[in-house]
N, C-alpha and C positions, 0 to 999 in steps of 0.2 A: 203276679200274685194269683193264687187260687184259693177260693174258700169252698169248703165242703162240710156237710153236716150228716150225722147219722144217728141211728137208734139201735141200742143193744137188744137183740132178740135171743141170741145164744152165746156169742163170744165177741170179744173186741175185734179180732181179725175178720170174722164173718161180717160184722157191721161195717168195718172200714172197706172191705172188699166190695160190699154192696153199694157203698157211697162213692166208690172210685178213688179211694185214698190209698196211696202207695204204702207198702209195709214199712218203709224207712220212716215215713211221717208218723205212722201209728206207733213205731218204736220210740221215736223222739217224744211223742205225746206221753206215752207210758213212763218213760225215763224222767221227763220233766216234772210230772205230777206225782212221782213215786214217793216223795216225802209226805204227801197228803193222802194219797190213795194207794191201796194194795190192789192192783189190777187182777190179782189171782183170787182174792177172797171177797172184795167189796163190790164187784160188779153185780148189777141187778137187771133183770129183764125190764126194758122200758127206759133205762138210763139213756141220756142223749149227750152228744158231743158235737163240737164245731172246731174246725182248724183253719188257719190261714197259713199258707206256706208258699215258698218261691219255687219256680220252675225255671231252669236254664234253657234258653233257646239259641239256635243257630240257624240263620236263614229262615226265620219264622217257624221253624219246626222244634218241638220240645226234644231236648237231648238228655236231660238229667233232672232229677228232682233235687231241689235245693234244701233249704232248712225251714224248720217250723218257726213261724213268726209269732203266732198267738194260738192259744187253745182254750177251750172251755169244755169242762166235763161236768155234767149234772148227775150226781150219784145220789139216789134215794131222795131227790128233791133239793139237795144242797149243791150249789155251784162251786166248782174249783176252776180258777183261771190262771193262765200264765201268759206273760208277754215278754218277748225277747227285747233286751235293752243293751245298747252298745255305749260304753263310757267314752270319754274323750281320748283315751289311750288305745281304743279299738278292741278292748276286752268285752266279750259278750256273755251275758248270763240271763236267766229267766227270773222274773219277779211277778208278784201279784199286781193288779192294777193300782193297789194302794201303796206300792213301793216296797213290800216285804220280799226279801230274798227267798227263793224256793230251795236254796241250799240250807239244809238243817242238819242237826247232829245225827239223826237216824232216818233210815229208809223204813217205809211201812213193811217191806218185804225184802230180805237180802238176796232173793233169788230172782234172776232176770225173768221178766214176765214172759219173754219169748221161749224160755226153757220149760215152761209148764206144759206137760204133754196131754193133760185132760182136765176137765173142770169137775167140780164137786157134784156129786149125785147122791140122792137119798138111798140109792140102791147099793152104795158101797158098804162093805163090811166094817163094823165097829172094830177098832184095833184090839180090844180086849175080849169082848163077848162074842165076836164073830157073827153077830146078828146083823141084819140089814136095816134095822130101825135107825132113823136119823139120830145123830149124837145131839143130846139136849144142849141148847145154847148156854145153860147155866153151868155146865161142867167145864173144867179147865182143859179138857182134852181138845187138841186142835183137830180140825177135820182134815183127813188125809187128802193131799193133792200131789200126785206123783210129778217128779221133775226129771228131766233128762240131762242133768248136770254131769259132764264128763269128770272122771277122777282127776283130782288135783286142781280143779278150777277154783280160783279164789272167790269168796263171797263178794257181793257188791258193797261199796261203802259210799256214803255221801261225801261231798267235798273232795279233799285230797288225802283222806285217811288211808292207812294201810293196815292190814291185819298180819298177825304173826301166827305161824303154824305151831300147834302144840307139839311138844316133844315128849319122849318117854320119861323125862326127868321130873314130870309133874303128875300127880294123881288126884283125881277128883274125889272128894269125900262128902258126907252129908253136911258137914259144917263149912265146907269151902274147899279151896285148892291148896294142897300142902306139898312142899318139895319132898322128894324121897331121895335117899342116898343110893347111888349106884353100887352094886356089889361086884 
């Protein structure tokens, strides 16, 4: 078992690299806590994290990184924790220390954290006015953060949900989605 801790200065991967944490463990932490935290929008300079994970050894030498056993991420002063639990049938899943499942109905962001190509910056252009002033927090506009999602990549879902692709037989309207008759 290995325990490592770090502090966010600019990005999650920059902090995990500085702490000597493998990317696969950083990905597991981000995926595990994704129902509570949006690692694309919620990260703040000064946030801290700790992970405990396994390493596989052969002849006393590390050969592969194992799995995340526990994680704590403190975001804006609020701790988020995950612990791996194995039931009597050998099924494993992550829970809070209080026993609440981390599998919830919705993810905070349906885009894989590792697919985000750049972080938010106040120097980005506003999507409508094209000014470089920050978008006020009170507006409903989302701050743009580019992603490198390949075409036809399905969004992420929590638990075992699946999504359906929209077809041309439906049309979005101001009052909802209505079927249209093909001609």
